[in-house]
VEXMAR-970044 format. One record per residue: residue in one letter; x, y, z of N, C-alpha, C in turn. Coordinates in steps of 0.001 Angstrom, whole numbers, plus 500000, padded with zeros to 6 digits. Layout:
N
aXYZXYZXYZ/...
! end
This chain:
401
m376266134459885006377468133671884743377115132251884339/r376018131743884859375574130414884424375197130444882946/l374519131524882524374175131659881102375422131810880244/v376414132560880726377663132737879964378376131398879799/a378497130639880919379188129353880847378465128378879929/t377133128334880052376353127440879188376412127896877732/g376350129219877499376452129748876128377786129418875497/l378878129501876276380195129155875736380261127684875365/l379651126826876196379621125385875904378830125112874626/v377695125781874458376885125623873232377657126134872026/a378403127231872189379198127768871079380267126779870652/m380925126113871638381949125118871288381318123929870565/a380114123546870973379428122454870285379108122852868848/a378681124104868645378377124573867284379634124615866426/v380758125080866989382021125118866237382470123707865881/f382312122768866837382697121388866582381900120799865417/i380581121015865431379737120500864340380092121187863017/l380288122509863092380606123265861873381935122827861278/s382918122567862151384243122183861644384215120829860959/h383331119943861393383229118623860777382322118629859549/a381335119506859525380314119440858471380529120460857367/a381127121604857664381128122684856663382521123161856260/l383531122967857089384855123489856748385598122505855842/p386471123036854987387226122156854057388195121279854822/r388319120007854433389136119055855157390606119142854780/d390919119829853650392298119843853169393111121007853740/q392518121799854602393218122942855194393753122552856576/m395047122902856813395665122517858075395000123203859278/w394601124453859106394054125197860238392736124632860721/v392025123904859806390746123304860208390960122263861310/g392081121553861210392373120559862238392548121187863612/f393204122360863641393368123033864922392010123495865483/v391127123978864564389793124390865018389022123198865575/e389095122064864858388402120869865329388941120414866688/a390266120415866821390875119972868080390478120896869228/f390522122225868972390137123168870025388681122967870439/a387763122882869452386346122759869760386038121448870471/e386668120351869999386399119046870608386885119001872053/a388110119456872318388654119431873677387908120418874582/a387528121592874039386765122559874831385402121990875202/l384786121273874247383480120674874533383603119615875626/v384637118791875561384851117763876575385164118400877934/g386058119413877934386409120070879185385219120790879814/g384430121480878992383261122183879503382223121239880086/l381977120111879367381007119132879863381496118478881155/a382799118176881219383343117544882432383212118472883634/d383545119756883436383444120681884571381991120992884912/w381104121014883902379672121162884209379204120010885083/f379621118791884720379231117617885497379779117721886925/a381037118154887053381658118235888374380956119261889259/v380646120441888676379994121489889460378596121061889878/v377842120512888938376470120091889253376473118945890258/a377449118031890123377474116856890994377696117233892448/l378283118398892697378443118835894082377091119075894761/f376134119611894006374905120117894616373664119286894283/r373684118550893178372490117792892800372890116688891833/h371903115861891444372159114812890457372116115424889051/p373192115282888249373151115806886875372025115158886070/l371226116015885420370084115559884613369117114710885429/h369143114877886776368252114135887695368470112629887629/l369664112208887200369985110790887146370727110399888421/p370335109308889088370980108911890361372358108297890143/i373273109073889581374624108604889318375377108535890655/p376143107455890890376878107358892167377837108537892359/h377994108913893630378914109990894027378534111329893413/t377251111579893261376765112904892881375829113403893990/a375411114691893891374643115335894973375371115147896307/i376657115495896284377523115197897436377116116025898653/i376910117327898476376617118199899620375290117834900290/p374191117626899540372952117205900219373108115897900988/k373904114940900430374069113662901115374907113803902385/k375837114752902358376734114931903509376301116107904383/k375023116446904346374531117636905051374828117561906550/d374542116429907168374756116315908611376238116391908962/r377087115758908151378523115830908410379026117256908234/l378477117956907237378847119352907022378445120210908224/a377251119957908769376800120706909937377719120478911128/e378120119220911351379024118928912463380378119589912246/a380858119578910994382155120199910699382103121711910935/m380991122355910531380851123794910767380830124103912256/a380098123300913022380022123530914463381381123333915122/t382100122280914708383437122041915266384388123177914916/f384318123653913674385172124769913246384893126012914081/l383605126328914285383248127499915086383746127363916518/q383560126178917101383943125996918487385453126083918661/q386224125467917754387669125420917911388352126730917530/n387740127525916659388404128721916157387797130030916651/f386602129974917254385949131211917682385458131157919124/l384949130010919572384267129941920862385067129161921893/t386358129403921956387151128894923063387373130046924049/p387422129771925347387605130857926325388851131700926061/q389944131057925616391183131809925383391016132803924245/i390404132365923133390236133254921983389284134387922319/v388173134062922988387200135108923343387822136117924296/a388560135633925297389202136551926246390203137459925536/r390965136909924590391945137710923860391263138762922987/r390161138393922367389448139334921491388789140449922291/l388322140122923513387621141117924327388573141983925151/a389865141628925160390804142334926044390864143829925741/g390825144202924459390938145614924107389627146274923741/v388517145619924032387207146164923664386603146903924858/d386270148165924660385666148978925719384143148880925609/i383606147782926118382162147542926015381390148583926819/a381853148844928035381150149811928898381176151197928278/g382312151579927658382391152888927017381417153024925865/a381287151954925065380348152003923947378911152112924438/v378582151357925480377229151419926037376958152798926640/a377969153353927339377801154676927943377580155740926883/s378337155663925799378172156637924713376784156536924093/w376303155304923908374988155109923293373882155596924225/m374026155343925539372984155722926492372949157234926721/s374132157869926746374158159303927007373764160123925795/s373904159551924585373518160244923353372580159339922580/p371278159431922806370321158557922130370470158651920618/p370284157541919899370447157549918455369441158456917772/r369906159088916688368983159899915884367912158995915290/a366811159625914918365635158845914488365972157913913342/a366618158455912284366881157629911104367830156500911445/r368938156865912148369895155833912499369278154834913459/g368461155337914392367805154441915336366864153466914649/r366140153974913633365240153068912911366039151995912183/g367193152404911606368029151416910922368537150367911885/f368974150827913069369432149886914079368287148966914518/g367100149545914709365958148730915117365594147690914068/r365639148101912779365340147145911701366357146011911683/l367654146381911785368700145367911751368555144401912922/a368357144957914123368210144092915291366975143194915165/g365873143754914633364670142943914439364888141824913447/q365636142108912359365923141066911371366804139976911962/l367786140384912797368629139383913447367807138504914383/l366859139113915094366004138329915983365124137375915187/d364600137841914036363759136977913212364564135833912603/a365838136126912285366668135104911644367091134016912620/a367008134304913905367438133325914909366528132093914863/d367150130933915092366402129674915130365646129599916459/n364349129866916408363562129958917646363602128673918458/d363452127517917777363414126254918509364742125978919203/a365838126190918461367150125896919046367460126836920205/i367200128134920022367497129084921093366555128867922272/s365296128544921980364350128262923062364805127058923877/d365288126014923187365819124851923912367033125240924746/l367894126110924155369085126549924880368699127344926129/v367732128260925986367290129066927132366660128180928197/r365801127247927743365126126372928707366137125514929472/s367094124909928746368076124058929422368959124878930351/g369325126111929924370152126961930780369424127368932042/l368165127808931904367389128193933080367154127003934001/n366841125856933395366559124668934193367784124248934989/s368956124202934327370165123775935032370554124768936117/n370409126063935829370753127075936840369802127020938033/l368508126814937752367547126710938851367802125471939694/r368238124384939051368532123172939822369758123377940715/r370739124142940228371925124397941047371653125395942167/l370670126261941982370388127296942972369686126699944196/e370244126971945387369592126546946632368556127596947012/v367298127245946836366209128200947009365964128497948481/a366048127482949323365656127638950727366495128689951455/p367831128629951438368593129671952147368343131063951594/l368218131151950273367951132458949667366603133001950130/a365571132160950079364246132598950531364271132944952019/g365018132168952812365110132452954242365770133795954518/r366851134098953772367521135387953978366627136553953572/i365915136391952462365000137457952011363898137689953032/l363312136583953537362245136699954527362772137312955818/d363970136895956248364560137428957478364812138928957357/r365416139338956233365692140761956030364387141563955955/s363388141016955286362106141724955163361443141909956523/l361546140902957380360968141022958721361727142056959552/d363064142040959454363865142986960240363610144433959817/e363338144637958537363131145998958036361654146371957935/d360775145536958525359321145798958559358720145951957163/r359278145261956186358740145358954831357475144519954649/l357246143585955571356060142738955445354830143360956091/q354996144445956851353846145052957506352789145529956508/p353152146261955430352114146651954461351416145453953826/i352188144387953572351567143180953002350592142567954002/f350988142559955284350106142022956321348838142873956427/d348990144206956352347820145092956408346854144783955272/r347413144605954070346546144282952926345871142934953107/a346593141984953706345996140662953950344836140766954928/v344990141594955959343905141775956933342693142415956260/i342936143455955450341830144112954736341138143127953804/w341950142325953116341377141310952226340538140304953022/g341031139915954228340274138987955069338945139582955501/a338937140889955840337685141540956231336699141566955075/r337201141819953869336317141844952697335730140458952431/i336573139434952564336085138060952367335027137707953411/l335256138169954651334272137902955704332938138554955367/d332950139807954908331707140494954556330995139799953411/e331769139329952422331147138722951249330609137320951520/n331150136656952538330744135267952803330065135111954165/e329468136184954659328766136120955941327644135095955915/y326969134969954785325832134045954699326298132595954858/l327565132303954455328064130929954611328214130578956099/i328729131532956887328882131285958331327513131070958974/r326551131912958602325213131760959168324612130416958765/g324845130008957522324309128721957082324924127561957837/l326248127598958080326908126526958819326400126454960254/v326242127634960899325737127636962275324316127084962318/q323510127474961351322112127017961334322039125504961131/e322901124944960273322882123504960036323238122717961291/r324114123282962123324606122557963298323817122902964574/t322755123675964461321930124042965623320627123240965596/q320268122671966728319031121886966787317822122792966550/w316749122178966071315580122962965678314952123707966855/v315081123124968049314502123786969217315223125089969493/l316567125045969365317365126249969591317126127273968482/r316866126763967263316600127693966152315310128461966404/l314320127761967015313067128447967317313296129591968296/a314267129422969184314560130463970172315505131522969624/g315951131355968353316847132341967726318279132241968191/i318637131083968811320001130917969304320994130927968145/d320612130324966990321545130221965874321964131602965370/d320982132534965317321330133885964855322287134570965817/r322021134374967143322899135033968111324321134455968052/v324423133140967875325753132515967770326474132993966521/a325749133018965393326359133467964134326811134918964242/n325959135766964842326332137178965017327563137320965893/a327633136493966944328782136560967843330066136161967114/i329980135090966298331173134644965555331621135714964558/i330650136239963795330982137228962777331520138507963411/d330851138969964481331318140187965154332704139986965760/g332937138800966326334245138529966916335351138532965865/l335080137873964725336087137863963648336324139265963113/r335228140038962944335362141395962411336149142283963377/r335875142125964684336584142931965682338069142551965708/l338359141228965576339754140767965571340515141347964379/l339874141326963209340536141857962010340740143360962120/n339754144057962657339897145515962823341015145856963805/d341058145112964919342114145368965900343495145097965302/m343614144014964528344900143696963901345285144737962863/a344276145309962176344568146297961134345092147595961722/y344577148006962886344915149325963445345927149265964579/d346307148039965017347233147923966140348464147132965699/p349573147821965392350794147103964963351340146171966037/e350965146413967295351467145583968392350449144538968844/h349484144227967998348461143245968366349128141890968622/p348730141182969676349392139902970013349394138900968858/l348285138810968108348229137841967028349195138222965904/r349292139535965611350273139975964614351679139593965049/i351974139819966326353315139504966821353581138003966720/k352558137182967061352734135732966957352992135297965519/i352271135910964588352471135559963179353876135955962733/m354346137140963154355691137578962786356749136658963396/i356530136219964637357463135286965269357476133960964503/a356284133508964076356206132260963313356956132395961983/l356828133552961317357545133784960067359062133838960308/k359452134402961451360875134436961796361405133021961974/d360599132159962598360993130752962744361123130076961385/v360198130383960484360255129810959131361540130262958419/a361886131552958565363113132064957939364338131350958496/f364368131117959818365483130394960424365553128963959899/d364399128277959855364376126895959371364860126805957924/l364429127755957083364844127736955684366355127892955538/q366960128658956435368395128916956314369255127825956955/y368806127265958076369719126448958877369222125026959152/l367952124724958894367430123403959236367540122483958008/p368362121419958081368590120580956884367318119952956335/e366424119463957233365217118801956725364309119790955977/t364236121034956473363436122042955773364038122371954414/r365353122524954365366024122823953092365840121679952103/d365957120432952593365766119274951707364339119230951177/r363364119561952050361966119539951623361719120591950530/v362281121793950719362106122855949714362782122471948407/e363990121876948482364678121446947260363877120378946529/s363250119478947306362414118448946679361221119078945964/w360576120065946600359463120770945944359950121471944672/k361131122109944769361662122825943604361914121867942443/n362544120724942723362832119761941651361554119175941070/d360557118945941927359270118456941413358639119480940471/m358741120753940823358207121806939951358970121862938628/l360312121735938691361110121789937458360838120586936568/d360465119459937169360138118265936373358736118334935780/n357961119313936218356601119446935705356633119905934246/p355957119190933332355979119589931910355457121003931674/e354504121443932502353954122787932314355029123851932542/l355854123653933577356945124608933813357961124546932686/g358206123337932149359112123217931009358603124000929812/r357286123938929566356728124707928455356831126209928722/f356636126592929992356769128017930332358200128503930093/l359193127739930563360584128133930361360928128151928881/g360342127212928115360586127203926679360028128428925983/g358958129008926557358371130204925951359017131494926390/v360020131411927298360691132625927772361357133352926615/w362040132590925734362728133229924613361737133917923688/g360592133267923414359597133881922536359078135190923103/n358766135198924407358278136430925030359350137512925058/l360581137109925373361684138083925396361938138647924006/k361864137783923002362095138235921629361036139247921207/e359768138967921506358706139908921133358860141232921871/a359264141176923154359458142411923916360602143241923327/m361691142568922940362817143292922357362433143886921004/k361685143136920199361257143668918901360344144875919074/a359455144811920069358563145952920315359351147179920756/a360384146963921595361190148095922060362034148681920936/l362409147826919955363263148289918860362470148798917665/s361141148680917717360330149015916550360451150477916145/d360703151369917124360847152785916798362285153252916937/g363211152268916788364626152630916837365129152911918224/g364436152484919257364886152696920625364357153965921237/a363511154707920504363012155974921061362187155739922314/e361436154634922324360588154344923491361436154109924734/a362609153467924540363468153184925686364030154455926303/f364098155548925512364691156788926000363639157845926323/s362410157442926525361361158401926820361056158401928317/g360589159538928823360132159648930201361253159542931219/k360868159175932444361811159083933549362848157996933311/v362411156892932688363354155809932422364470156295931500/g364083157013930435365090157541929521366035158513930199/e365486159374931066366331160324931793367322159593932689/g366863158547933348367769157767934193368854157078933386/l368483156536932209369472155885931355370533156869930884/r370103158068930476371062159071930009371992159509931143/t371441159702932343372272160089933487373301159012933807/f372858157760933779373800156668934040374881156609932968/g374502156822931704375483156823930625376530157914930801/e376092159118931188377042160219931407377971159913932580/t377417159349933653378248158983934807379276157929934421/l378839156958933630379731155888933211380854156410932322/q380563157410931487381600157993930644382666158702931467/e382280159322932566383217160116933372383994159272934381/d383479158103934741384101157289935788384912156155935143/d386234156352935042387090155358934396387130154053935181/e387184154153936503387267152940937321386004152097937178/l384842152755937144383588152020936972383548151323935612/r384028152026934563384048151401933236384960150171933225/r386130150299933852387045149153933891386420147977934646/s385738148279935729385095147201936501384017146498935680/i383199147308934979382131146710934157382727145895933023/n383763146439932362384409145695931274384973144372931781/r385594144415932968386162143195933540385054142185933844/y383958142674934389382840141780934708382237141179933439/v382049142018932413381458141521931159382368140485930516/r383689140762930511384618139796929919384554138462930650/r384547138535931984384479137280932745383160136551932490/a382075137318932417380763136698932178380717136031930812/v381228136728929774381195136168928416382099134945928323/v383307135057928893384228133915928851383638132737929625/g383018133027930771382383131953931527381234131308930763/m380461132133930077379354131590929289379877130719928153/v380961131169927505381547130375926419382076129051926958/a382728129114928136383261127885928720382140126908929095/d381039127446929632379950126578930092379021126129928969/y378774127047928017377735126773927016378255126824925581/g379596126787925405380141126849924046379602125742923156/e379577124525923692379089123398922893377615123567922545/e376828124067923493375397124248923219375174125379922215/i376024126424922274375864127530921323376142127050919902/v377243126315919700377556125854918344376584124772917897/s375973124075918866374984123078918463373779123730917801/v373523125022918117372468125755917417372752125779915924/v374040125995915556374431126019914135374209124657913507/s374746123616914140374629122280913542373171121827913467/d372394122086914521370985121674914500370208122425913422/t370539123718913233369850124499912197370141123933910820/v371411123660910527371780123123909216371172121745909010/k371162120936910069370591119593909931369096119647909625/r368413120694910126366975120791909877366652121360908501/w367626121974907846367376122456906485367102121271905563/d366229121480904595366051120452903569367230120527902602/t367435119458901847368618119356900984368640120447899919/a367462120829899403367419121886898384367898123211898968/t367532123501900229367956124744900873369466124756901063/v370035123624901523371486123549901717372210123805900405/s371781123106899354372445123260898053372331124682897540/d371143125260897639370938126606897116371776127627897874/r371834127533899201372558128541899989374065128429899772/l374569127222899707376012127073899476376381127484898057/e375541127143897091375828127526895710375811129040895552/r374867129701896218374827131166896150376003131786896904/a376446131122897988377577131661898745378860131624897915/v379091130514897195380273130435896318380089131350895115/g378859131363894571378496132361893558379134132153892195/r379630133258891602380102133280890217381300132365889992/d382082132086891054383292131272890874382967129883890347/l381804129338890740381421128022890214381295128050888696/q380702129106888174380524129197886726381846129517886027/f382751130246886707384082130470886139384860129164886026/i384582128220886933385201126894886796384799126274885465/r383529126383885112383060125841883824383685126583882654/v383734127913882739384337128704881652385802128339881491/n386533128280882617387954127937882543388152126530882018/g387284125598882427387393124229881925387221124168880419/t386270124958879926386045124984878465387262125542877728/l387771126680878180388889127340877492390198126557877663/v390471126097878904391699125337879124391661124025878346/g390478123386878335390361122158877550390649122403876084/g390109123521875531390386123850874132391858124064873882/l392563124771874791394006125006874616394789123699874701/v394400122808875617395071121500875699394858120727874395/g393627120810873846393373120140872570394259120678871464/v394452122001871393395324122597870377396760122132870573/c397222122084871826398591121640872089398800120186871649/l397846119325871973397968117927871565397960117779870043/h397053118528869376397006118452867919398315118970867310/s398888120034867925400157120558867417401253119514867560/l401270118811868697402278117774868909402159116667867861/i400902116278867565400680115236866547401172115707865183/v400869116971864835401280117497863530402821117537863430/i403476117969864513404945118066864507405567116672864349/l405015115708865124405552114347865024405296113756863641/
! end
């Protein structure tokens, strides 16, 4: 269409030159041809200038008020973000749109009937392309800020205390304690020479001549080994019980002691302020994205293989048959999505504005020009033809007068 519009403009220029240079001047119709060609040439050039001035400098000349879109790129990004937030990402609009959507039913249908290979590959390709198209930096910042703010709001101490308390009551820490004892015995065997060396350093030379250092070292090592063995095979060993009581006290302090909770919160905030943890949280999106792409590489077939796949299919079938469960899940998903929009709507749309702001001016111009497409060139064609018709009308008026 650009070639058509430019070709029409060149044709009008040729007709204009021909009408002045080669056509007879005494014929009335020649005047109409001249008027049409001249006005069409002016109209075509004016609309060419207007269209080009939107996206770049005409003829690369820094004419004022040209290359409008590249100059207003940041304002355009803010306007797009505001439009998205006000018309799509308000809690009321999202809640209304999700009211009739059976999300749980769609998930249940997909899980109970795994996608066919071809369709699954198409879905995997599409999902992978969407993941690649995502602005990694912006989404990574969004994930990091979301995780950081949520972790800061989360009270770690009471949660850790409840987990520890429940684990102690249900004897879930006993296997861990057994492994710790076994690990301690292995460390003792591997570092026996260190104990002997320490005893020898602290024993006077006279006692060393009598072999006292070896007997002391053997007694220490044998005593530690016997203690670890007794703790490993006796669940009611006094030291095990004392350690469990101490852990129970720690669980109580974490839940109910203000100074302990404040100390844990201070440690948590210090960790969150650590740049290394910030970099780790920033890389969460990258790792999650790669994991999702790997799972989607074969169209989801890997997700439906083995015991995991069997469990997913069983859950999908159960979800299809249980209407109340589907309604509960749909209600939960709607509330979660609406809550996320309410809490993070501004940050989500900021991904759009930040992405557009980071584009170079040539990219902005090219993408918008391609989005409008052929209509821009039709503006030039219409300008040429309408200008020619206006020229004929004016010439007719002059002739009549």
